[in-house]
TIRORO-497069 format. One record per atom (N, C-alpha, C): residue in one letter; x, y, z. Coordinates in pm, whole numbers, plus 50000, padded with zeros to 5 digits. Example, Ala and Ser with C-alpha at 12.3 -4.5 7.8 and 13.67 -1.06 7.14 Angstrom:
REM TIRORO-497069
A513194943150780;A512304955050780;A513204967050780;S512854977550708;S513674989450714;S512905000350787;
//
This chain:
REM TIRORO-497069
M438742105580049;M438372093579970;M437022094779907;R436022101379990;R434732103879927;R434822111479803;G435742122479803;G435882131279684;G436462122979567;L437362113679593;L437882105479478;L436812096479424;A435882091379505;A434922082579472;A433912090779378;I433532102379413;I432692111079338;I433352113679203;L434602117479202;L435312119779079;L435322107278989;A435572096379047;A435552083878965;A434232081478903;A433212083578976;A431812081578924;A431552091078813;L432042103978822;L431792113778720;L432522109778595;L433772104578612;L434542100678503;L433882089478423;L433282079778500;L432572068778439;L431392073578360;L430682082778416;L429492088378350;L429922095978219;L431092101778219;L431532108978113;L432372101278000;S432542087978033;S433432079677947;S432762078377816;P433402075377698;P432812075477576;P431602064977561;S431682052977629;S430682043877624;S429382049277682;A429492056077812;A428392060877866;A427752072877793;A428612081677744;A428122093477678;A427392089777554;A427822079077485;A427292074977361;A425972067077374;A425542063877493;A424392055477503;A423122061377435;A422512054177351;A421362058777282;A420092056077361;A419052063377335;A417742061677408;A416762059577290;V416142047077294;V415262043277179;V413892039477239;V412802044677166;V411432042577221;V410662037877101;V409812027277136;V408792022577038;V407392026577095;D406652035477045;D405402039577099;D404322039976982;S404562033676873;S403662033576763;S404022021476679;N403362021176560;N403712009676460;N404902013376377;R405572024676403;R406782028176322;R408042023976392;P409062020276321;P410342015676384;P411082028276436;D411932024676530;D412982034776572;D414322028976563;F415262037476524;F416622031976496;F417702038976589;W418752032876592;W419942039076658;W421242033676604;K422322040376620;K423652036176568;K424602035976676;G425532027376660;G426622025776767;G427832019076718;E428812016676795;E429972009276771;E430602002576885;V431221992076868;V431871984076971;V433331983076940;R434191986277041;R435661985077024;R436161974277110;K437271967877059;K437901957877142;K438441963777268;S438761977177264;S439381983877377;S438391990377472;D437061989677443;D436041994977530;D436201990477683;P435901999077776;P435981994477917;P435131983077948;R435661973778029;R434851962078067;R433981965678178;L432821959578185;L431771962178289;L431711949978379;R432141951278498;R432181939878591;R430841935178618;D429781942778629;D428431938378667;D427631932278560;V428181932378431;V427411926478325;V428251915178268;P427771902278284;P428711890578242;P429091891978103;E428281896578003;E428681895977870;E429731906477842;C429971915977937;C430871927077907;C432141925878006;R432331915678076;R433481914478170;R434681912478088;T434701905577979;T435901902277904;T435741907577758;N434711915077723;N434531920077593;N434191934577596;G434571942377490;G434111955877478;G432571955977451;C431961966577503;C430481967177498;C430011981777465;D428861982877397;D428181995177379;D426851993977452;R426192004877483;R424972004777562;R423902013677499;A422632008377509;A421482015877464;A420322013777564;F419652023577584;F418372023677670;F417132022077577;V416282012277607;V415142009277523;V413852009977608;S412842016677553;S411622018177619;S410442013577528;V409622004677586;V408471999977516;V407172007577576;R406552014977486;R405422023477538;R404232022777429;L403912010777394;L402862009677289;L401462013377335;P400642019177253;P399222022177286;P398522008477305;A397372010177373;A396591998477406;A396141989677284;G395831996777176;G395431989977057;G396481980577006;L397801984277001;L398851976076955;L399221965977059;R399061969377188;R399411959077286;R398451946577278;A397251949677243;A396201939477242;A396411929777135;K397231933377032;K397411924076918;K398491913876947;A398371901976894;A399401891876911;A400691896276849;G401831891576903;G403111895576846;G404091898976952;G404981908676921;G405981912977010;G406671925276959;V407761929177029;V408551940276991;V409891934476955;E410181936576818;E411511931776781;E412631941676810;L413641935776873;L414901943576896;L415951936676814;A416691943876726;A417581937976636;A418811947676613;I419931940976576;I421071949376528;I421591942176409;Q422321950476325;Q423131944676212;Q424421952476196;A425471944576181;A426801951676169;A426841958976034;V427571969376031;V427621978675915;V429121978975876;G429341975075747;G430681976175696;G431671966275757;A431121955175813;A431961945475890;A432591935375791;T433631928575835;T434171917775762;T433481904375800;P433721894175721;P433041881175762;P433521875175895;D434641880875944;D435171876676076;D434631883776198;D433881894376164;D433331903476278;D431981897476314;S431731899276448;S430501894776499;S430141902676629;L428881906376646;L428421913176760;L427281904476816;G427141905276951;G425981899977010;G425341909877100;F424211907877161;F423621916577258;F422811908977360;A422791915377484;A422071911077601;A421061922177640;V419901917777681;V418841927677720;V418541924877871;Y418751935777942;Y418521935578088;Y417361943778131;Q416621938578226;Q415551947978293;Q416031947778441;G416521959378479;G417161960578605;G418471952078605;S418601942378705;S419741933078705;S419471920278650;R418231918478590;R417851904778534;R417891904878385;R418701895478331;R418791893678182;R417501886978134;V416901893178032;V415601888277982;V415781883077838;A416871885977768;A417051881277635;A418511881977601;L418941871877516;L420341871477468;L420361867177326;A421151874277243;A421411870477105;A422881869577090;D423461857577094;D424871855077095;D425421846976975;A424711846576869;A425291840076752;A426701847076721;Q427611838876650;Q428841843976627;Q429251843776468;I428191841076385;I428431841276248;I427281849276183;G427691858076087;G426661866976022;G426521880676092;P425971889876013;P425911903076062;P424691907076144;A423621899176143;A422291903076210;A422001895476328;R421351901576429;R420891894576548;R419451900476574;S418621891676641;S417221896576667;S416601888076781;V415861895576861;V414991889076962;V413671896176963;W412671890677021;W411371896977046;W411161898777193;L410721910677229;L410371913877368;L408911914277385;P408331913977506;P406871915277522;P406461929077483;K405151930077450;K404511942977417;K404171952077540;T404331945877654;T403941953277773;T404901965277799;T404431975877860;T405291988177887;T406411983777981;A407621987977939;A408791983878015;A409931992477966;R411031992078046;R412291998378015;R413391988178022;Y414371988377929;Y415361978277930;Y416681985377897;T417801978977933;T419161982877894;T419731971977808;V420201975977693;V420811966577588;V422271968277586;Y423031958177604;Y424421957877595;Y424871950077473;V425411956777374;V425901951177249;V427411948577267;F427751935477250;F429121932277292;F429891925977172;Y431181927477184;Y432151921577079;Y432071906677095;N431871899976977;N431611885376988;N432041876876870;P433251878476820;P433651871776698;P433881856976730;F433691848676635;F433901833976641;F435441831276664;V436291838176598;V437711838576618;V438141851676654;P438391854576789;P438611867876838;P439851874576772;E440861867176732;E442131872576677;E441821878976541;L440821874376475;L440511878976336;L439491890276335;G438851894176445;G437911905176445;G438551917976435;S437751928076373;S438251941176365;S438281948976498;D439181958776510;D439271966276633;D437951973376667;V437301978176556;V435991984976579;V434941979476489;V433771976376542;V432681971476463;V431491980776482;R431021987176371;R429861995776380;R428561988376355;Y427501993776399;Y426231986276389;Y425021995576381;E423951990876335;E422701997876335;E421681989876421;G420981996776510;G419971989876593;G418501993976546;L417551984476575;L416211986176535;L415271982276655;L414241989576676;L413221986276769;L411831987976697;E411021977676687;E409891977576598;E408741969176653;N407531973876658;N406391965976691;N406131955776574;E405911943076616;E405561932576518;E404291926276560;N403271927176467;N402021919676498;N402141906376435;S401521896576485;S401511883076439;S400041878976407;P399511881976291;P398071877876256;P397971863476261;R396801858876308;R396521844876314;R395981839376183;P396801833276100;P396321828875973;P395241817575991;S394441815875880;S393501804175879;S394211791375902;P393611780875955;P394191768375980;P394871762875851;R396141760675853;R396821755175738;R398341752975771;E399101746575685;E400441745475706;E401191758575656;L402141762475734;L402921774275709;L404251769875641;L404221770075517;L405391764875439;L406451775375422;P407721771075412;P408781781175377;P408801783075222;D409531792375185;D409691795375040;D411181799975023;L412031790974974;L413411795374949;L413631803574834;E414421814174843;E414691822474728;E416241824174710;A416681820174598;A418111822074569;A418501836174550;L419411841474625;L419951854574611;L421081856074514;P421331867174458;P422511867874365;P423821864074424;Q424651857874345;Q425921853574393;Q426831865874419;R427841864074500;R428681875674549;R430031872174560;Y430911881774524;Y432341881174539;Y432991868874483;A433151868274348;A433871857574284;A435401860374282;T436211849574309;T437611851774326;T438391838574303;F439671840174287;F440651828774287;F441591830074401;E441221836474503;E442141839374623;E442341825174694;T443301824874774;T443491812874853;T442661813974980;P441821804575009;P440891805575120;P441641802775249;P441271808675367;P441911805675484;P441441791275532;P442231785475631;P441781772075678;P440461771575742;F439821759875714;F438431756975766;F438541744475844;F438561745975982;F438831734376074;F440181727876025;D440161714675989;D441461708575952;D441611709175801;D440721715375727;D440891716575581;D441641729275544;V442681727475462;V443561738575429;V443791738675274;A444191750275226;A444601751175083;A446131753875077;A446771747974978;A448201749674960;A448491764274932;P449621769974970;P449901784874942;P449781786674795;G448991797374753;G448891801974625;G447731794374552;S447171784274615;S446071777174548;S444701781674591;S443811781074499;S442371785274531;S441541773774573;C442141761774594;C441391749374620;C441731744174752;F440751739874838;F441031733274962;F441591719674930;R442271713175030;R442781700275018;R441681690274989;S440501691675064;S439361682875033;S438931683074895;E438941695374828;E438411696574703;E439441690174605;V440701691574633;V441691684474541;V441521669674557;E441381664674675;E441261649974694;E439951644274645;E438801650374664;E437531645074633;E437091648574488;Q437511659874441;Q437111663874308;Q438211665774204;N439431662474243;N440601664774157;N440631679374107;A440381688374189;A440371702774156;A441731707974143;R442031716774045;R443291723074031;R443221738874029;K442111743373974;K441871758473971;K440411760674005;C440211766774123;C438841767674178;C438401781474172;L437341783674095;L436631796474090;L435751796674213;R436011805574310;R435351805674441;R434291817574434;F433191816274496;F432161826374499;F431261824574622;G430691835674661;G429701834774775;G428281833374716;Q427431827374798;Q426071827274766;Q425161827674889;A423921830974870;A422971832474986;A421581827874938;M420781823675031;M419371820675008;M418531825375114;S417411831075088;S416561836275189;S415191827975196;N414531830575303;N413161823275323;N412151833975324;V411311834775219;V410271844175209;V408861837875229;G408811825575286;G407661819175299;G406951822675439;E405831815975464;E405081818275594;E405691811775706;G406381800375688;G406981792875799;G408441791375781;P409171785775876;P410571784175867;P411021772075788;V412221771775726;V412861759775685;V413441753775821;D413071741775851;D413451735875975;D413811721175948;V415101717775960;V415561703975935;V416191698676073;R415741686176111;R416191680676233;R416711666476210;Y417591662876305;Y418111649376309;Y418741646176449;S419051634876476;S419591632076608;S420561619176599;T421401618576699;T422341607376713;T422411603176859;P422861590976891;P423101586877027;P424111596877087;A423871600277212;A424711610677270;A426271607077257;G427031616277205;G428521614977196;G428911607277077;Q427951602176996;Q428351593176884;Q428011601776751;R428881599776649;R428661606676520;R428751596576404;P427591589276379;P427571580376269;P427791587576138;H428231580076037;H428491586975910;H427191592575851;E426111584775864;E424811589775811;E423751588575915;V422861597675924;V421711597376013;V420501602775932;P419391596575956;P418111602675884;P417651616075930;G417281624275842;G416781637375883;G415381639275850;S414701649975891;S413321652475864;S413061667575857;Q412101671475785;Q411771685875788;Q410501688075872;R410601698075962;R409421699976056;R408641711875983;I407361708075961;I406391717875902;I405421721676009;Y405351734676033;Y404451740276137;Y403091743676073;R402131742676159;R400761747276119;R400401760576194;A399361766476149;A398941779176198;A398571778376341;D398101766776386;D397661764876527;D398781762276618;G399981762376573;G401211759276660;G401621745176662;T400821736476605;T401281722076597;T402171720576479;Y402771708776468;Y403611706176352;Y403671690876321;R404301688076206;R404501673476169;R405871674076109;D406581661576119;D407901658976064;D407761650175949;V408321654275835;V408361645875713;V409711641975677;P410001629675619;P411401624575604;P411921628175468;S411401637175395;S411821639575261;S413181644675237;V413831649975346;V415141656175327;V416291645675321;G415931633275348;G416891622575331;G417841621775449;V419091617575428;V420071615775537;V421041627275539;M421541629275663;M422611638675692;M423961630775684;H424971637275634;H426301630575620;H427261638175711;Y428051630275795;Y429041636275874;Y430351637375803;H430921649975809;H432161652175737;H433281652975844;E434091643075845;E435151641875935;E436091654675940;I436441658675824;I437331669275816;I436801682675859;H435501684075858;H434831696975895;H434151695176042;H434131682976087;H433681680576226;H432131683776252;H431331682576140;H429911684776158;H429151677776050;Y427771677576067;Y426901670875969;Y426471682075857;H426311676475741;H425821684675622;H424461679675578;F423611688875554;F422311686375472;F422771685775326;E422861674475276;E423471672575132;E422571677475026;D423171680974918;D422591684674793;D421541696574805;F422001705974891;F421071717874916;F421321728374807;S422441728674735;S422661738374634;S423671732474528;V423451737174411;V424471733474301;V424581744574211;S425831746974158;S426111758274071;S426801753773942;R426641760273837;R427281756773707;R427661769473627;L428521767573532;L428901778173433;L428341774173299;E427731784273232;E427191782273097;E427911791973002;N428201787472878;N428791796572786;N427751804672714;S428181813072619;S427271822672557;S426071816172480;A426321803272444;A425261795872369;A424201788472467;G424561790472602;G423761783172702;G424171769272739;A425221764472678;A425681751072711;A426441750972846;V426281740672921;V426941738773045;V428421734873022;V429351742473070;V430761739573049;V431471735873180;A430911737873292;A431501733073415;A430411733173524;T430481723273615;T429461721973723;T430221719673855;G429681726873955;G430231723574086;G429551712274158;K430121707974270;K429631697574346;K428311701874412;K427301692574428;K426061695574500;K426471696874646;N426311709574688;N426851712974822;N425921708874932;G426481705675048;G425701703275168;G425991714475267;F424931718075341;F425011729775429;F424571727175567;C424861735975658;C424351736775789;C423651750475790;M422351750575776;M421581761975762;M421361770775880;A421421783575873;A421351792775989;A420741806275953;D420331813876048;D419931827576028;D421171836376042;T421691841475936;T422871849875942;T422591863975886;E421741865775801;E421421878675748;E419961881675753;M419621894475752;M418121898275764;M417741906475647;P417391900975529;P416951909475416;P415791917575446;W414901913675543;W413731920975578;W413951930775686;W415141936375691;W415471946275796;W414461957875784;A413871961375907;A412961971975915;A411671970275831;R411421956675793;R410261953875720;R409361945175807;K408021947875805;K407161939475895;K407101925175840;G407011916275944;G406681902175913;G407821891975933;N409061897275956;N410111887275975;N410011880876116;A410511868776128;A410461861476255;A411731865376333;P411681862676470;P412941864776545;P413941854076504;Q415271857476529;Q416351847976495;Q416261835376572;S415891824276505;S415551810976568;S416651801176542;Y417591803576439;Y418631794076405;Y419921801176394;P420421804976509;P421701812376512;P422911803376476;A423911809576409;A425151802076374;A426301806976479;P427061797276513;P427231783976451;P426591772376536;R425421775176603;R424751765976686;R424401753776603;C424211754876482;C423771742676405;C424851731776403;L426051735976440;L427171725276438;L427101716476565;D426361721176671;D426421713576792;D424971709676835;P424871698576916;P423591694876968;P422801705977042;E421511705377033;E420701715477109;E420901713477256;P421031724977332;P421131723577472;P419901715977542;S418851715777477;S417581709577530;S417481694577483;S418541688077432;S418491674677391;S418021665777503;P417161654977463;P416691645077568;P417881637677619;P417831631277736;P418871623777791;P419301611977696;G420571610077673;G421021599577588;G421001602777437;V420511614877412;V420491618577261;V421131632177228;D421711632977122;D422201645777074;D421301649876956;A420461659576986;A419451664276892;A419961677376820;F419941676676686;F420401688676608;F419241694476528;K419301707676509;K418401714276420;K419101725076350;N418691727576227;N419191738776147;N418131744276051;G418131756676016;G417091761675936;G417221776475904;I416241781575836;I416221796375807;I414791801475843;S414751811975925;S413461817475968;S412861825875860;R411601829075869;R410931838275780;R411631851975780;G411911857775662;G412531870175656;G414021870075674;W414631858675695;W416041856975716;W416731850875599;A418051851775587;A418841845275489;A420071838875547;D420641829675474;D421911823775512;D422921825775397;E424041831375436;E425141833975339;E426221822875346;Y426641818175233;Y427771808875229;Y428951815075166;W429911818475252;W431031826375213;W431941819375114;W432601826675028;W433401821874916;W434431812574971;A434901814675097;A436051807075156;A435581794675217;L434351789775209;L433951776975260;L434281766175170;P434621754275220;P434851742775131;P433651739575036;D433981735974915;D433041731974807;D432281744174756;Q432591757274803;Q431921768074748;Q432651773274623;M432691764074518;M433551766874406;M433121758474285;I433711761574172;I433621753474051;I435041751473996;E435441739873950;E436811737373897;E436711741673750;V437661750673715;V437671756973583;V438951755773505;S439801746873537;S441071745873474;S441011743073322;A439851736573281;A439731733673140;A439171745573055;L438791756273120;L438041767373051;L439101776872988;A438641783872885;A439351795772830;A438791808572887;D439561819472873;D439111832272917;D437791835672840;G436881843172907;G435721846872841;G434651851272945;T433431853972892;T432311857972980;T431321846072970;Y430991842073097;Y430101830673120;Y428991835573193;T428061825473221;T426911828373308;T427061817773432;L427091824373547;L427081815973673;L425731814073720;V425301801573729;V423911797273764;V423921789273891;T423111793673994;T423011786774129;T421581782474146;H421431769474182;H420051763874202;H420011759274346;V419141764974420;V418881760474564;V417821748774567;D418191739374653;D417291727274667;D416981720474535;P418031717174447;P417761712474311;P416971699374312;N416971691174418;N416341678274417;N414991679774488;N414551691974522;N413231694574588;N413071685674717;K414121685274790;K414041677674915;K413181686375023;I413191699675014;I412441708375102;I411051710375048;R410071706675131;R408741710875092;R408491725375113;E408131732975009;E408001747375021;E406741751774936;A406541765174950;A405321771074890;A405451771574738;G406691774174684;G406851775174540;G408371771974505;E408581769074386;E409941765974331;E410491775874237;G409671785874190;G409981794974091;G411141804674122;N411461806574244;N412551815774282;N413781808474338;N413931795374308;N415011788274365;N416341788574287;C416401796074171;C417531796774085;C417821810874044;V419101814774041;V419511827874002;V420741825873908;R420831835673822;R421941835473717;R422521849473703;I423901849973675;I424551862773672;I425771861273577;P426071871973491;P427241870673408;P428511871673492;I429491864273441;I430841864373513;I431881864373404;T432971872673424;T434001872673326;T435281867373389;L435881857473324;L437091850473371;L438231854873282;S439371858373344;S440561862173264;S441851856173329;G442851854773250;G444131849873292;G444091835873344;L443161827873299;L443031813873342;L444311805773319;A445011809473215;A446281801273186;A447431805873267;T447321816273351;T448391822073435;T448201818073576;A449131822273661;A449161819773803;A448271829873882;T447771839773810;T446961850373872;T445641852473797;P444771842773788;P443511844473720;P442641853973797;K441671860173724;K440691869073785;K439291865873745;A438351869873832;A436991867973809;A436191881173846;V435301884573758;V434541897173778;V433021893373760;L432191896173860;L430751893073844;L430091904173780;G429061902473704;G428271912573640;G427341918973747;T426541928273691;T425661935473781;T424181933373744;T423891922573667;T422501921473624;T422041907173653;P421861903073783;P421361890173816;P419931888173769;K419541876173733;K418221873173693;K417781860473753;T416461858673764;T415861845973804;T415891836673688;C416181824073707;C416331814973594;C414961812373523;
//
């Protein structure tokens, strides 16, 4: 029996998961990277809660910063981002020191995850686990890149740390039929959701993805609350603006949040609007002013100094905060410094109705925060434009092709 136990232990050590475990060290101001993959079929780990029912990959992380870096305010960023993943794929990770979990990144939407660890000398085990929002839609294998990096947090002079929204180039234009979104569905062969047909009289929907990043000093942070268990149609919201000394103030400029029955959550209304212009610059079609539930889903500042840890994971913005006061459901959503939020082409209202247009090349223009509800450092980067060619609009199989030269408006 003892021999069988030893053999079993050796097989475990030689298993693909164990053999592939990376060793990563941060001992300077330079980042260290590793690569890995998580399979649905990876062996389960009984002693790690996050890996009991999910496939897991493992990495060993060591923090050994010199005294000069340890003395500076900040932390050690530990981050992953999925590589070549589909929108339905998602990974999370848990950080353990011995048998104690010290950090968890369990967002289920978007490719990037991040936490900050202390700068003190320590060793950790990181378990990267399979974590799609809809498990049936996730890929069998999800590859990722990992990052370990020292981050210093200089203490700015006393002032407000404002966000700065930047509109990123639109992505993946299509007339495909979107998959169901909660109770909202599209008819077979249609590119329009039922809600878009009913609310906008849409017949032919040009769908496209968009994203916006926060390049400011502070986060975009929007908050609102309801009586516990109740979902009024409208609730007042506020923007939380942080100061360099850690204090903050709440301002009501963001207006009211609207509850969408068909989507089962609140929207921050009028956060983005898109339009099509012809070659003469005239507006020929305009989309609905979209409402969003903002979150940290992408990290444009990957391996770049200065990004904040992931503070607004998705889809947590759909639900009340776990720390809500008694009798209150408190909600928050936002975008951290150095992060971005993508709005997939298959989300409701992520479209422009184009049934009246002729084939041709147009300009797709997207403006973030068009009503200036968010107080931010600047407005000059809130709009982006890109050529788009539409063809076959009079047929049952129209096509859309985005250009390759996006520009700021």
